[in-house]
C-alpha positions as CSV (number, residue, x, y, z in Angstrom):
1,M,-8.0,42.2,40.5
2,S,-10.1,43.7,37.8
3,T,-12.0,46.9,37.9
4,E,-13.1,46.7,34.3
5,P,-16.7,47.7,33.3
6,C,-18.9,44.7,32.5
7,N,-22.5,44.7,31.1
8,G,-23.0,48.4,31.8
9,T,-22.1,48.1,35.5
10,L,-18.8,49.3,36.9
11,W,-16.8,46.8,39.0
12,G,-15.0,48.5,41.8
13,A,-17.8,51.0,42.4
14,E,-18.0,52.7,45.8
15,G,-20.9,51.6,47.9
16,A,-23.0,53.9,50.0
17,A,-20.7,53.4,53.0
18,G,-17.6,54.0,50.9
19,V,-16.7,50.4,50.8
20,K,-15.2,49.4,47.5
21,K,-16.5,46.3,45.7
22,E,-13.8,44.6,43.5
23,V,-13.8,41.6,41.3
24,V,-11.1,39.1,42.0
25,H,-9.7,37.1,39.1
26,T,-6.6,35.0,38.7
27,D,-5.4,32.8,35.7
28,Q,-4.1,30.4,38.5
29,A,-7.7,29.1,39.1
30,A,-10.1,27.5,36.7
31,V,-12.9,29.4,34.9
32,T,-16.0,27.8,33.5
33,G,-17.2,30.2,30.9
34,A,-20.4,30.8,32.9
35,P,-21.6,34.4,33.5
36,L,-19.9,34.7,37.0
37,V,-16.8,36.0,38.6
38,Q,-14.3,33.9,40.7
39,A,-14.8,36.1,43.7
40,V,-16.0,39.5,44.9
41,K,-14.1,41.5,47.4
42,L,-16.1,44.0,49.6
43,G,-13.9,45.8,52.1
44,N,-11.8,43.1,53.7
45,L,-14.3,40.3,53.0
46,V,-13.9,37.9,50.1
47,F,-16.8,36.0,48.7
48,C,-15.8,33.2,46.4
49,S,-18.0,31.7,43.8
50,G,-18.3,27.8,43.7
51,A,-14.7,26.5,42.9
52,S,-14.9,23.6,40.5
53,P,-12.5,20.6,40.0
54,R,-11.2,22.0,36.8
55,D,-7.5,22.4,36.2
56,P,-6.4,25.6,34.7
57,K,-3.1,24.1,33.7
58,Q,-4.9,21.5,31.6
59,G,-7.1,23.8,29.6
60,N,-9.8,24.0,32.4
61,K,-10.7,20.3,32.0
62,V,-12.2,18.5,35.0
63,V,-9.6,16.4,36.6
64,E,-9.8,12.6,36.6
65,G,-8.9,10.4,39.3
66,G,-12.1,10.3,41.5
67,F,-13.5,12.4,44.4
68,K,-10.2,13.0,46.3
69,A,-8.5,14.2,43.0
70,Q,-11.4,16.5,42.3
71,A,-11.5,17.9,45.9
72,T,-7.8,18.6,45.8
73,Q,-8.2,20.5,42.6
74,A,-11.1,22.5,43.7
75,L,-9.2,23.5,46.8
76,A,-6.2,24.5,44.8
77,N,-8.6,26.8,42.9
78,V,-9.9,28.3,46.1
79,K,-6.4,28.7,47.3
80,A,-5.4,30.6,44.1
81,I,-8.4,32.8,44.2
82,L,-7.9,33.7,47.9
83,A,-4.3,34.5,47.3
84,A,-5.3,36.8,44.4
85,A,-7.6,38.6,46.9
86,G,-4.8,38.8,49.5
87,S,-6.1,36.1,51.7
88,G,-5.6,32.4,52.3
89,F,-7.1,29.2,53.9
90,E,-6.1,30.6,57.4
91,H,-8.6,33.4,56.9
92,C,-11.5,31.4,55.8
93,L,-14.7,32.1,57.8
94,K,-17.2,29.9,56.1
95,A,-17.3,27.2,53.5
96,T,-20.2,25.4,51.7
97,C,-19.5,22.2,49.9
98,Y,-21.9,20.7,47.4
99,I,-21.1,16.9,46.9
100,L,-22.4,13.9,45.1
101,N,-22.9,10.7,47.1
102,V,-22.5,12.4,50.4
103,D,-22.3,9.2,52.4
104,E,-19.4,7.9,50.4
105,N,-17.6,11.1,49.6
106,L,-17.9,13.1,52.9
107,P,-15.1,11.0,54.6
108,L,-12.9,11.6,51.5
109,L,-13.6,15.2,51.6
110,N,-12.7,15.4,55.3
111,E,-9.3,13.8,54.6
112,V,-8.5,16.3,51.7
113,W,-10.0,19.2,53.8
114,V,-7.6,18.7,56.9
115,Q,-4.6,18.5,54.5
116,H,-5.5,22.0,53.3
117,F,-6.8,23.7,56.4
118,G,-5.0,21.9,59.1
119,K,-6.3,22.9,62.5
120,N,-7.5,26.4,61.4
121,L,-10.9,25.1,60.2
122,P,-13.7,27.4,58.9
123,A,-17.3,26.9,59.7
124,R,-18.6,24.4,57.0
125,T,-21.7,23.2,55.6
126,V,-21.8,20.1,53.3
127,V,-24.9,19.7,51.1
128,G,-25.4,16.3,49.3
129,V,-26.8,16.9,45.9
130,A,-28.2,14.7,43.1
131,K,-26.4,16.4,40.2
132,L,-23.7,19.0,39.5
133,R,-22.4,20.5,36.2
134,E,-20.8,18.1,33.8
135,N,-19.0,15.4,35.7
136,Y,-18.2,17.3,38.8
137,L,-18.3,15.3,42.0
138,L,-18.1,18.5,44.1
139,E,-18.1,22.2,44.2
140,I,-16.7,24.4,47.0
141,E,-17.5,28.1,47.9
142,V,-15.8,30.0,50.7
143,T,-16.1,33.3,52.5
144,A,-12.8,34.6,53.9
145,Y,-11.3,37.9,55.1
146,V,-8.2,39.9,54.2
147,P,-6.1,40.6,57.3
């Protein structure tokens, strides 16, 4: 985790209730170059930014192979970010998924989802969208806790 200053604000600053805000970053998950962080940890809660289907092992390029391949990569990025925060899929509380062609892709998302979460499913909202950045077919954000 990083506690480096950025744009004049100190990451890792103590809140009014003494709860520490920390930025979570790992090289094991993709980055986009956008002005955002992979996740923020506040106390034992982890708020992940939208995870993309970019592969950090392939120069952060968007994976090819269709929706299931992109969903698998986005969830691999989520897993890496959660691990960097000291959490994991089993501690996810809520997920929001933004997907193209929701009628066609939701069943595919469900297949990949169960492979990653098993029976320990978080609350989830799926939003069908008309467009995402570049050639993304989905983006996934989660909120989890650190046990």
